[in-house]
Phi, psi and omega in degrees: 000141180232138178241132177245123181253139179207173179224134178217118183285074179224206174226178187294340186294333176297328178278319177304317191258345185240308189264309187259053182268159176301325179296337176267005176093010185264149169244153175276145173255111183275122178229169180289347181271353187306132179194181179297338182257006181212136177193155179223140180222150181221143181242110183284352179270319181258353180062038180251138177235127176253139170229130178244127179217102177052043178096338177278127184241127176243120176252113180258122181248110182270153184282327183207179183297323180296315179293322179299312180296319181296322181292320178294319178292327176296318178294320178300314180298319179297315179300318184287325183278317184277321188248356183050039186241188184269165175205105181226148174271129177242107184276004174055042174070015181261110186296321183295326178289316178300317180299321182292320176298319179294324177298334179269009178075027184249019182298334181286353181266000177284166176303140181299327182206147176280353179277158182268122186279130178252157174238141180294136181251296183189171172247153175234095184294329181295316180262004175060053182229152171237119188261149175226149175256145169236129179223134174213116186053242181263001182272139179225148176208158181232135180229162176205151164271126179251124178291131178249017183132178181302124178057039177214125180224155173231143182259131186231151161275136186242158174289141182289328185279313184261339183077013180280140177300130179266306179202154181286145176225162179280135177283351187293340182270004184245153172252119186260141175283164176292134181287146181291161179285148178213124185284345181280119185297330182256020177288160178301324179301309184287326176295321179291318177303316180298318180295313183293329179288334186261335188223156169261097202298324189263334180205161176241143181264136176228095187068234179262004183258145177250122177263110184277147186301313179211162177297324181293320176298317179299309179295322179298322179292315178298315180301315179298316179295318179296315181295315183291325176293313182298328181267012178064031177270348175213177186240049187268024179174207183222161179246135181235133172254134174293166183300324180295318180286320183296335182275358178285167177291154184303321181295321180289323176299318179298317179297319180297316182290331174298321177298318181298313183295320186271357185301130177215015183272061180270140179210181184295334182283314183266353181217060186297334182262359177068031182256354181055052183248008181206145176206155179226141180203171178241146176214120180054042175085356179251147180262137182233152173241152164228147179212153178243127176248154183247120181245152173297127187294338184278323184241346178058023178239310179275161179288154180290137178285342181209089181298347179276354182252106182292344178285338182253348193240135168247122180272139177237114178264117180252130178247132188209161165292146177302327180291344180268356185293000000 
């Protein structure tokens, strides 16, 4: 094994978008320390591991697959013991990279589930709601089941401050905890349990086709997936910088990506379908676009047949100069 140490006053995004990309065979290693100043990437084809920490760069070059696997498990143990944190391999929807990690016996290091885990928060009997929290790193969100009548519920994303339902989303992309016991037969908890046991609430499956309850639910699900992916709340795709953006200095790339993450100026002109898949902004006098495309998760060439289904779709977020569009 060989280690190469260097220093570069930049941030992790130069590695995310230029050096340690899926096209170069790299997967991201998700840890509790991840931030603009910290990141880890691993390549199961070349047995190379990069770590970036506040400008300090460690490139570990392993001799073979066995040494590569041992080094990753050693790092995992360190993360869990020192930081009491997570350590997962994120292949960014690239099957060939995932397959190679599995060939090295590292399949147990992948995320336990592609669904987003929720935690039970509380019930509101007055407004007939059951609330859940979603937390990932510094990101927070609030969801609820809203009763629409006897044995009828709708799942919503809610405002964090008031807890009011904002728009419906599909519950299929979430992993729900077991609801607490409640002795009252007509409590929201027990009514929701009864509903969930009897129905698949947002859509019904007919062969390989999904019949969505309403167009708004369908668009709401796509919108929710696009927003959470763009804001790094999930790992449902990859980010691509055009050559013009990739050649900028690291600090400017960071500023541009902050604009992408915080963008919320959606209207009928730039978002006619309500999917939050495009945005435009200015930075230092230049105009930039970002857009999200939906690809079939299996081949990454054809378009996804159902962008509302994260099991079938890999999202690609492209950031570019407006002149490159």
